[in-house]
C-alpha positions as CSV (number, residue, x, y, z in Angstrom):
1,M,105.0,99.4,91.8
2,N,101.7,98.4,93.3
3,T,103.4,98.2,96.8
4,F,103.4,100.6,99.6
5,G,105.6,100.4,102.4
6,N,108.8,99.2,103.6
7,L,107.7,96.7,106.5
8,F,104.2,97.1,106.9
9,R,103.7,96.6,103.3
10,L,100.4,97.0,101.3
11,T,99.9,95.4,97.6
12,S,97.1,96.6,96.1
13,F,94.7,95.1,93.0
14,G,92.0,95.6,90.3
15,E,90.0,98.3,88.3
16,S,87.0,100.2,88.7
17,H,84.7,98.2,86.6
18,G,86.2,95.2,87.1
19,A,84.9,92.0,89.4
20,C,86.5,93.5,92.3
21,V,89.3,95.7,94.5
22,G,91.4,94.4,96.5
23,G,95.2,93.8,98.4
24,V,97.8,91.8,100.5
25,I,98.4,93.7,103.6
26,D,101.9,91.6,104.7
27,G,104.1,92.8,107.7
28,C,101.5,93.0,110.2
29,P,102.6,92.2,113.2
30,A,100.5,88.9,114.7
31,G,98.5,89.0,117.5
32,L,96.7,92.7,116.6
33,A,92.8,91.8,117.1
34,I,90.9,93.3,114.3
35,D,87.4,94.9,114.5
36,A,85.7,93.9,111.4
37,A,83.1,96.7,112.2
38,F,85.8,99.2,112.5
39,V,87.1,98.2,109.4
40,Q,84.2,98.4,107.4
41,S,83.0,102.1,109.0
42,E,86.9,103.1,107.3
43,L,85.3,102.0,104.1
44,N,81.8,103.3,104.3
45,R,83.6,107.0,105.4
46,R,84.7,106.6,101.8
47,R,81.9,105.2,99.7
48,P,81.0,106.6,96.6
49,G,76.9,107.5,97.0
50,Q,76.9,108.8,100.8
51,S,75.5,112.0,100.0
52,A,74.3,114.6,97.5
53,I,77.5,115.8,97.2
54,T,79.0,112.8,96.2
55,T,79.0,110.2,93.0
56,S,75.4,108.3,92.9
57,R,77.3,106.0,91.8
58,S,76.3,102.5,94.6
59,E,78.8,100.7,96.6
60,T,78.5,98.8,99.6
61,D,81.6,98.4,99.7
62,G,81.9,95.2,101.5
63,V,85.2,93.9,102.8
64,E,85.9,90.1,102.5
65,F,89.3,88.8,104.2
66,L,91.0,85.7,102.6
67,S,93.4,84.8,104.8
68,G,96.1,86.3,107.8
69,I,93.3,86.2,110.2
70,H,92.0,83.7,112.6
71,E,89.7,84.2,114.8
72,G,89.8,87.4,114.7
73,V,93.0,88.2,115.3
74,T,96.1,88.3,113.1
75,T,98.7,85.5,112.7
76,G,101.3,87.3,111.4
77,T,101.0,86.0,107.1
78,P,99.6,88.1,104.7
79,I,96.3,89.3,104.9
80,G,94.6,89.0,101.8
81,F,90.7,90.9,101.4
82,T,89.2,92.1,98.3
83,V,85.8,94.4,97.9
84,R,83.5,93.6,95.1
85,N,82.4,96.2,92.5
86,E,78.8,95.6,92.5
87,D,77.4,98.6,90.3
88,P,79.7,99.4,87.1
89,H,77.7,101.2,84.5
90,S,80.7,100.5,81.6
91,D,78.7,101.4,78.8
92,D,78.9,105.1,80.1
93,Y,82.7,104.9,78.9
94,G,82.0,103.4,75.2
95,E,83.0,107.2,74.1
96,M,86.3,107.0,75.9
97,R,87.9,103.4,74.0
98,E,88.8,106.8,71.5
99,A,89.1,109.5,73.1
100,F,91.6,110.9,75.6
101,R,90.1,113.1,78.2
102,P,91.5,116.6,79.6
103,S,93.9,116.0,82.2
104,H,93.2,112.2,82.9
105,A,95.7,109.1,82.6
106,D,93.8,108.2,79.8
107,Y,96.8,109.5,77.3
108,T,99.6,108.5,79.5
109,Y,98.5,105.1,79.9
110,Q,97.8,104.6,76.4
111,V,101.9,105.9,75.8
112,K,103.5,103.4,78.9
113,Y,101.7,100.4,78.0
114,G,100.2,100.4,74.9
115,R,96.4,99.7,75.9
116,R,94.3,100.6,78.4
117,D,91.0,99.6,80.4
118,P,88.6,103.0,79.7
119,R,86.0,101.7,81.7
120,G,85.9,104.4,84.9
121,G,89.3,105.0,84.5
122,G,90.7,101.6,85.5
123,R,93.4,101.0,87.3
124,A,94.2,104.9,87.3
125,S,90.2,105.4,89.0
126,A,90.5,106.5,92.7
127,R,88.1,103.3,93.2
128,E,91.4,101.8,94.3
129,T,91.5,103.6,97.4
130,V,89.2,100.7,98.5
131,A,92.3,98.5,99.0
132,R,94.6,101.8,101.0
133,C,91.4,102.2,103.5
134,V,91.2,98.5,104.2
135,G,95.0,98.5,104.8
136,G,94.9,102.5,107.0
137,A,91.9,100.8,109.4
138,V,94.5,97.4,109.9
139,A,97.2,100.1,110.6
140,K,95.2,102.2,112.7
141,L,94.0,99.3,114.8
142,A,98.0,98.5,115.1
143,L,98.3,103.0,115.9
144,N,96.0,102.8,118.6
145,R,98.1,100.1,120.7
146,R,100.8,102.3,120.8
147,H,98.3,105.1,121.5
148,V,99.0,107.1,117.9
149,T,96.0,108.9,116.3
150,V,94.9,110.0,113.4
151,Q,92.9,112.3,112.0
152,A,92.2,114.6,108.9
153,Y,89.6,117.0,107.7
154,T,88.7,119.3,104.9
155,S,89.8,122.9,105.4
156,C,89.3,124.4,102.3
157,V,87.3,123.9,99.2
158,G,87.4,126.6,96.8
159,N,87.8,130.0,98.0
160,I,86.0,128.9,101.0
161,R,89.0,128.8,104.2
162,L,89.1,127.9,107.7
163,D,91.3,130.2,109.4
164,G,93.5,128.7,112.4
165,S,95.1,125.5,112.8
166,Y,93.8,122.2,114.2
167,G,93.9,123.4,117.5
168,D,91.7,125.8,117.0
169,Y,88.4,123.4,116.0
170,D,87.0,120.6,117.9
171,L,88.2,117.7,115.4
172,R,84.9,115.3,116.3
173,L,83.1,117.1,114.7
174,T,84.4,116.0,111.7
175,E,82.0,113.4,110.6
176,S,78.9,115.7,111.9
177,N,78.2,116.6,108.3
178,P,78.9,115.4,104.9
179,V,81.9,117.5,103.7
180,R,84.0,116.7,106.8
181,C,84.7,120.4,107.5
182,P,85.2,120.8,112.2
183,D,83.8,124.0,111.1
184,P,79.7,123.4,111.1
185,D,78.8,127.0,109.7
186,R,82.3,126.9,106.9
187,A,81.2,123.3,106.2
188,A,77.4,124.8,105.2
189,E,79.1,127.0,102.7
190,M,81.4,124.5,101.7
191,A,78.2,122.2,100.6
192,A,76.7,124.6,99.3
193,L,79.2,125.2,96.6
194,I,79.9,121.8,96.2
195,T,76.4,121.9,95.0
196,R,76.5,124.8,92.7
197,V,79.3,123.5,91.0
198,K,77.8,120.3,90.3
199,A,74.5,121.6,89.2
200,E,76.5,123.6,86.2
201,G,78.5,120.5,85.5
202,D,81.5,121.6,86.9
203,T,84.0,120.7,90.1
204,V,85.8,122.3,93.0
205,G,89.4,121.2,94.6
206,G,91.0,122.2,98.2
207,I,92.9,121.0,100.9
208,I,92.3,118.6,103.8
209,S,94.9,119.0,106.5
210,C,96.1,115.9,109.0
211,V,97.4,115.9,112.6
212,V,99.3,112.6,113.9
213,K,99.5,112.4,117.7
214,G,101.2,110.8,120.0
215,V,104.0,109.5,117.6
216,P,107.1,109.1,119.2
217,A,110.2,111.4,118.6
218,G,112.9,109.0,116.6
219,L,111.1,108.1,113.3
220,G,112.4,108.6,109.5
221,E,116.4,108.5,108.4
222,P,118.5,111.1,108.5
223,V,119.4,111.8,105.3
224,F,116.9,109.1,102.6
225,G,113.9,108.1,104.2
226,K,112.7,111.2,105.6
227,L,109.9,110.8,107.6
228,H,108.1,113.9,106.0
229,A,109.1,112.9,102.6
230,A,107.8,109.1,102.8
231,L,104.7,110.9,104.1
232,G,104.8,113.4,101.0
233,A,105.0,110.6,98.6
234,A,102.0,109.0,100.2
235,M,100.3,111.9,99.5
236,L,100.9,112.5,96.2
237,G,100.1,109.0,95.5
238,I,96.4,109.8,95.9
239,N,94.8,110.6,93.2
240,A,94.2,114.4,92.3
241,A,96.7,115.6,95.5
242,K,98.4,118.7,93.9
243,G,101.1,119.4,97.1
244,F,102.0,118.5,100.0
245,D,103.5,120.4,102.7
246,Y,104.0,120.3,106.9
247,G,104.3,122.4,109.7
248,A,104.1,125.4,108.6
249,G,105.0,124.8,104.9
250,F,105.4,127.4,102.5
251,D,104.1,130.0,104.8
252,T,107.6,129.8,106.7
253,T,109.2,131.9,103.4
254,N,107.1,135.2,105.2
255,Y,109.2,135.4,108.2
256,P,112.2,135.2,109.8
257,G,114.1,132.6,111.6
258,S,114.0,134.6,114.7
259,E,110.1,134.3,114.4
260,Q,109.5,130.7,113.7
261,N,112.8,128.3,115.0
262,D,111.2,126.2,117.8
263,T,112.8,126.4,120.9
264,F,113.3,123.6,123.5
265,C,112.2,123.7,127.1
266,N,111.8,121.1,129.5
267,D,108.3,120.4,130.3
268,R,108.2,118.4,133.5
269,G,111.6,116.5,132.9
270,R,110.5,116.2,129.4
271,I,112.1,117.9,126.8
272,R,109.3,119.5,124.3
273,T,109.5,122.1,121.6
274,R,107.3,125.9,123.1
275,T,106.3,126.2,119.5
276,N,105.7,123.4,117.0
277,F,106.3,125.4,113.0
278,S,108.4,121.9,112.2
279,G,105.2,120.2,112.4
280,G,107.0,117.5,114.6
281,I,109.8,116.3,112.6
282,Q,113.1,118.2,112.5
283,G,116.0,116.9,110.2
284,G,113.8,113.8,108.9
285,I,113.2,112.5,112.3
286,S,110.1,112.9,114.5
287,N,110.7,114.8,117.6
288,G,107.8,113.9,119.9
289,E,105.4,117.0,118.8
290,D,102.3,116.1,117.0
291,I,102.9,115.9,113.2
292,Y,100.9,118.1,110.7
293,F,100.2,118.6,107.5
294,R,98.2,119.3,104.4
295,V,97.4,117.8,100.8
296,A,96.3,120.1,98.1
297,F,93.3,118.1,95.7
298,K,92.9,119.5,92.4
299,A,89.4,119.8,91.0
300,V,88.0,117.0,89.5
301,A,89.2,116.5,85.9
302,T,85.7,115.2,84.8
303,L,83.3,117.6,83.7
304,L,80.1,117.0,82.6
305,K,80.3,119.7,79.5
306,E,81.9,119.6,76.4
307,Q,85.7,120.0,76.3
308,P,87.7,119.9,73.5
309,T,90.4,117.1,73.2
310,V,91.8,114.1,70.5
311,D,91.5,110.9,70.0
312,K,94.1,108.0,69.6
313,A,94.4,109.1,66.0
314,G,95.4,112.5,67.1
315,N,92.1,113.9,65.4
316,E,90.6,117.0,67.3
317,I,87.6,116.2,68.8
318,L,84.5,117.7,71.0
319,L,84.3,115.0,74.2
320,K,81.1,115.4,76.7
321,A,81.8,113.0,79.8
322,R,78.8,110.5,80.9
323,G,78.6,108.3,83.9
324,R,78.8,109.3,87.8
325,H,81.6,111.5,88.7
326,D,82.4,113.5,92.2
327,P,82.2,117.3,92.0
328,C,84.2,117.2,94.9
329,V,87.1,114.7,96.2
330,L,87.8,115.8,99.2
331,P,84.6,114.6,101.5
332,R,86.1,111.0,100.4
333,A,89.2,111.9,100.4
334,V,89.9,112.2,104.2
335,P,89.9,109.0,105.3
336,V,92.3,108.2,102.3
337,V,94.4,110.4,103.8
338,E,94.3,109.1,106.7
339,A,94.6,105.6,105.6
340,M,97.9,106.7,104.2
341,A,99.4,108.5,107.2
342,A,98.4,105.5,109.2
343,M,100.3,102.9,107.1
344,T,103.2,105.4,106.7
345,I,103.6,105.9,110.8
346,L,102.9,102.5,110.8
347,D,105.6,101.4,109.3
348,Y,108.6,103.8,110.9
349,M,107.6,102.7,114.0
350,L,107.8,99.0,113.4
351,I,111.2,99.9,111.1
352,H,112.1,101.9,114.3
353,E,111.4,99.3,116.9
354,S,112.7,96.6,114.6
355,R,116.7,98.1,115.8
356,F,115.7,97.8,119.6
357,K,115.1,93.9,119.5
358,T,117.2,91.4,120.5
């Protein structure tokens, strides 16, 4: 299960401290102009070491395309790419060979495979999301031709959260601060909280919100393969993701149906809904309205303070992690959420379009 998607597919490979991470994109339509600078800019948004509130690991994350592109345009064949790992500190993980870090995948990988790569978490590391950002960047370029946009932002860090919905903010401000929050005042508060927990050797979680605009009606399957289920699977496959809801989500439990039904109207010849509690999806199929959702991320499991755990022999020990780690995943997870959303929407658009080709 290292491949994501149906028609637009991404297969990723690599580990945190291996020679490189990379992937193969299959099913990308031919004739798509690849803006290499844009793809690199998407990787730059995810890369480590970009601010004082992220890990200090220094990676340029330069992407090298190996196949599937000729003279800057996709050929329709598999697109292979690699991103070199330039700054691993594998010695920081010597103690991890025998110990299971609390709330990490160390134990489960050991049980599943009988062995594991302890360096930086190996395959379980969020370093793997580099490949997703490349796949997502290519998907965004294809979506741009279809007038579809994907925008995510940090809406909550710890107990500091934005009031209102995406429509209440200028999302163009998202990239104006290292937290990637469109409210500059709240962003400053969030950054201060992340800085404080980092100084304490602790971590903090939060929520990323995302809106997809321009999606036509009709995407998704009526029973299995519902569009919101596909988005949920994509988001919950991101490292540290713990929850997903779309539209009004869990808030729908607070109101009767009479206050949350999306009634239809005729808007200048186009059938639309007066409200959008459904989040652009009804019956598992897009209805043409904005698709919006939230992803909850837990606090990073790696703490720079002693925690009780056990080693491979079952001996109870105290472990203090070393290495370079994010005190909060949210700032660097924003482009990952966008990437997974872009690949999911493009995949379902290609499925929809394939039914009408002659």
